[in-house]
N, C-alpha and C positions, 0 to 999 in steps of 0.2 A: 504494500500500500504506500503510495506516494503522499507526501505532505507538502502542500504549497507554501512558499515563503511569503512573509508579509512585506509589502512595500511601504517603507516609512520615508517621509520627506517633509521638509520645512522650507517655505519660500517667504522671503521678506521683501517688501516694497516700501522704500523709505523716501519721504518727500524731499530730503536733502540730496538724494541722488536724482530723482525725476519726479516732477509734479504730475505727469500723465504717463500711462503705460498700459500694458495688457498682462493677463494671466491666463493660465489654462490648466486643465487636468493633466496628469502624467501621460505621455505618449500621444497627446492630441496632435493631429486630427485622427489618429488611430485609436482603437478602443483602449480604455484604461485596464490595468491589471486587476485580478481578484485580490481580496484581502489587502486593500490599500488604506493607509492611514496617513493623511497629509494635513499639515497646518499652513495656512496662508496668513501672514501678518502684514497689515497695511499700517504704517507708522508715520503719522504726521506730527508737526510741531504744535505747541500751544497756540490757540486761536486760529487753527486751521480746521477746515471741514473736509469731508470725504464723500465722494460719490462713486459707486460701483454699479455696473450693469453687465448682464450677460448677453452676448451676441448669439451664442449657441449654448443650449442646455439640454442634454440628453442623458438621463440616468434611468436606472431601473424604475418602472412605474410603482406607485404606492399600492399597498395592500389595504384591506378594509380598515385596519387599525392605524393606517398612516405610513409614514416613511420610516421603515425599520431596517432596511437592508443596505441599499446604496443611497446616500443622502449628503447634503451640504448643510451644516449649521452656520448661521451668520450671527455674530454678536458685535455690539458696539462697545467701545471702552472709552470712558470719559477721561478728561484731563486729571481727575482725581483717582484714576485707575479703577473705576467702578465698571464692572462688566455686566452687560445686559443682553440676553438672547433676543434677537429680532425674529428669527423663525428658522424652521427646518424645511428643506426643499428637496424634492425628488421628481422623477418623471420628467416632464418638460415644462413645469410651472414653477417659477422662482419667486414671484412676488416683488421683483425688482424691476426697474432701477431703484436702488436704495440710496437715499441721500441722508447722510448723518452729519449733525452739527458737532459731533465729537471727532477728535483727531485720529482715532485708531479704530480699526475693524479687524476682527479675527474670524477667519473661515476655517471650519473643520470639514474635511472630505473623507468619508469612510465608505468602504464597499465590503460586501460579503464575498464568499468564495465562488459564486455563480452569477451568471447574467450580466456580463460586461456590456457596456454601451460606449458610444463615442465620447461622452464626457462633456466638458464645457470649455468655453472660451469667452473671456470678458475683458472689460476695460475699467480703468480707475482714474480718478482725477482728484488732486488736492487743491483746495482754494482757501484763501484767507477769509475769515468770517466777516470782515468788513465789506466784502463784495456780495454777501448773501442778503437779498431783500426779504421783507416780511411776506408771509402768505398773502394771497390775493383777497381783497375785500369784496363784499357783495351788498348792493349792486355796484359794479365798478365805476359807474358815472355819478354816484352820489357825492356831492361836494362835502369835504370834510370827513369822509369816511375812510379811515386808515391812512397809513403813510409812515414816514421815518422821522424820529426826533433824535437829534444828536447834540453833542456839546455838553456844557456844564449845567444846562437847565433849559426849560421850555414849558409848554403847556399843551394839554390835550383836552379837547371838549367834544362832546357828542355832536353829530351833525345838527345844526340849527339851534344849538343851545342858546337861551334857556327854553326854547319852544320844544314841542314833541317832534319826533321823527317817525317815519313809517314802520310798519311791521316787517318782519322777516329781513332784518338788517344784520349783517355780520361784518363788522368793521375790525380790522386788525392793524395795530400800530406796533412798530419796532422801536424800542427805546434803546439807544446804544451810546455808551461813553467809551473813553479810551481804555485799552487793556491795562489792568492793574487797578482800575477804579470800580466802585460799586454804585448802584442806583438806589436812592432812598425814595420811596413813594409814600404818599399819604392821601387817602380819599377824604375830601373836605365837604363835598356836596353830592348826594346820590339819592335819586328817587326813580325806582324802576316799578314796572307794573306788578301788582300783587304783593305778597308778603315774603318773608324769608323762607317760607315753606313752599314757594312757587318758583324755585330757581329755573325750572324748565321753561317757564314762560318768558323770563328775561333775566339775564345775568351778566355780570362783568367779571371776567377771569383774568388773572395775571399768571403768565406762564414763565418758566425758566426759558431764557432766550437761547439756550443751547439744547432745545428740544424741537422736534417737528411734530406737526399735528398728525402726520401719517404713521409715525413710528414711536410708540410709547410716549405720548405727550405728558408733560409733568406740570400740573397746576400747583402754583405756590399758594395762591389765595383766590377765593371766589366771593363775590359780593352780590347780594340779592336784596330786593325790597327797598327799604328806606335806610338812610344813614343812622337813624335813631336806634336801629338794631345793634349798631357797633358803638358801645358806650365809651370805651376808653380809646386813647390815642394808639395804644399798642394794637388794638383790634383793627384799626384802619390804616396801619403803617406796615410797610414791608421793606426789607433790605434784600437786594438781589444777591445771588450766589457769586455772580461774576459780572461782566460788563454789558450784558444784554438782558432785556426783558421783552416779552410780547404781551400786549394788552388786547383782549379779544372778546368776542362772543356777546354782542348786545342783541339779543333776540326778542321777538314778540313786540307787544305794545309798550312803548317806553314813554313815560311822561317827560322826565328830563334827567340828565345825569351830568355831572361835572367832575373832572379829575384832571390834574395838571402836573407839570414838571417844572420846577422853578428853583433858582439858587438862593432865594431869600424868603423871609417870612412875609405874611400879609395877604397871601392868596388862599383861596378855598382849599386847594390841595397842593402839597409840595412834593416834588420828585426831583432830586438833584444828585449830581455826581459827588461822591465822597471818596476819600483816600482809604487805603487799607488800614492805616493806623486808626482812623476814626471809626471804621467799621467794627473794630474790636469791642467798642463800647455799646454796640447794639445787639439785641437778641435776634438771631437769624432763625426764622421759622423753618 
């Protein structure tokens, strides 16, 4: 009885070597070997993002219980070295292009001892985070709905504030400061349709700016109803984890809301860039 050997391999793609490139399964375009165990490491610098997509993807089809035999696991790795599984893929469906706001991605390619296929061929690209725009707002032609706020301060108001604006609005703002700084936000005036128990009707959510809505979005705080529900300053204040925040999701019938980004006191809402040293004195949720 013959025993097949295991194919082990590690491939690294470093942004310091090349910002763009390609990757493939062993032996591509020929069939990959049985009993393959390979790791693909895409390594970017801090404040870089990463996009990968497959041009060709041909693995053993899934069984009823899923991808158990030949598969690719894709995980993102944050700047803080937090690893999070995006998905497992097999057959000819990958769920990508995958765009990650994190600087690293790890792929694991494993096969069993039977049923070899052609494998995969893909492309990757590293980009600086400052080049990445916010997700699209809806409707796209609504004045004041979404955009980019940069610098040491500024303000954001809902479209038409202090008047109401239409239903089914999804505005997304990117708030970005220089690397090494944080963003301090405070909601000073808020009045959304319904009560705090009706967040599905209308809500204002603040996301980690190094998340995407498509892959494991991370909400830092969510606001619903009236500002009176948030009694203390701590309940209406947020310090970002890094230098980006996304403000999003104003859905349903909204009476009015007001939230802003400013470098000094005296406004209804403050949201300003602060240094690392100062951020140590704030509780980060």
